[in-house]
Residue, then its C-alpha position, 0 to 999 in steps of 0.5 A: m311148383r306149377n311147372i313141376g306139376i305140369m311135367t308130372m302130369s305129362t309123364l303120366r300121360e306118356a305112361m298111358s300112351k305107351k300102355v305102361f299103365i295098362f300093362f301094370i294094371g293088367i298084371s295086378l288084376i291077374i295076380l289078384v284073380i289068382q289070389v281069390i282062386i287060391f283063397s277059395l280053395f281052403k277054409t279060414n280056420t285052417w290058416a295059421s293054427g296056433m297063432s293069433a289073428s294079427e300074427g297069422i294075417s301079417r305073416l300071410e300078407l308078408m308071404i304074398i307081398s315079398p315076391l310081388s314087391g320084387l316083381c313090381l320093382l323089376l317091372s317098374i325099372f323096365s317101364c320107366s327107364s325110357f322117360i328121361p331119354s325120350m325127353l332128351e330126344k332131339g325135337n322133344i327137348d328143344l320144344l320143352l326148353s323153349k317154354p317158360v320152365s327151368r331145366t330143374e323143373l323139367l327133370l324133377g317133373k319127369y322124376i316125380g311123374g315116374l314115381l307117381v306112375v309106379f305108386i298108383n299101380i303099386l297102391i292098386l295091387i296092395l289095396g287089392v291084396w289087403f281087401i281080399i285078405g280082409v274079406k276072407f279072414g275078417y281081419w284088417n291089418f292097416a299097417f300093411l298099406y304102408s308097404s306101398l310107400l316103402i316099395t315106392f321109396t325103394f323104386a325112387v332110390l333106384y330111379s334116381i340112378i336111372v335118371l342120372l345115367g339117362v342124363i349122362t348117356q341120353g339112353s335107357m339101357s345103362g340106367m336100367m342095367a345099373a338099377y338091376f345090378i344094384y337091386i339083384i346083385l350088389s345090394p344082396l352081396l354087400y348085405m351078406a358080406k357085411f352081416k354074414g361074411m366079415n368073420f371069414i375075411e382077414n384082410e382089413t383093407l377088404k373089410t374097410g372097402i366092404n363097409w364103405f360100399y355098404y353104407i354108400i350103395p342103396k340098401t334095397q336088400e334090407l328095405m325089401g327084407d327086414t324093413l318090409n317085414d317090420l311094416t307088415t307085422k305092425n311093429g313099425i320100422q326098427n332100424y332107420q339106417p337103411v332108409a336114411t342112407s338110401f335117401a341120402f343116396l337118392i338126394v345125391m343122385l338127383l342133385l348130380s343129375i340136375f347139375l349135369f342137366r343144367k350144364k348140357d348143351f342141346 
């Protein structure tokens, strides 16, 4: 565990040296300043008339965080995709393997370090949005803060693919493109096919294939949709299937990454 912690902190320092932290925080501050300016333009009592305070604030928070969560994930994938390839560069990996640390600890430390970089930046943004809304409207929806964990979890699932392909190819492009493809195209398409298009499909083989792929591929569409809505509106998660199956995918990707990394010859 100590070695994993050391590698995690090393990844954090790497993110700072590459200005990843500054880049994230800069974007977050710009977003928060824009939010303050927009909120200063309208009166408190004009928002969500006819709704209770909790319902109105929850809807406002969801309206703000939904597009921001997508932006956070896109930037996180781009920013963290190079962590594994940079570790595997000649010279870096030789130095790391010469130290009393196992390959499993190296990989897990890099993985957790990437998650920590993203979580800290997302938490800063979520806390800022929550604080500004709380001060403006006098209502504090503490359930909204859980969205930082959900967004980080969604990134963790996508990051597991980046780690696996980073180990296989020793480059960042394939992992980054695979994560973007799943998040932007494949997961939404499978969601639409599963819940909207099954009635229009007559081929049973195609239906079976869609079902298989739906349960195998991470449910980023639902995590950033229905599940995020459940959290921000204080209802709690109503359907844990997207979380459970996505977590299972994450574990399989990490185990496969560790297996291949331990077999690699450097």
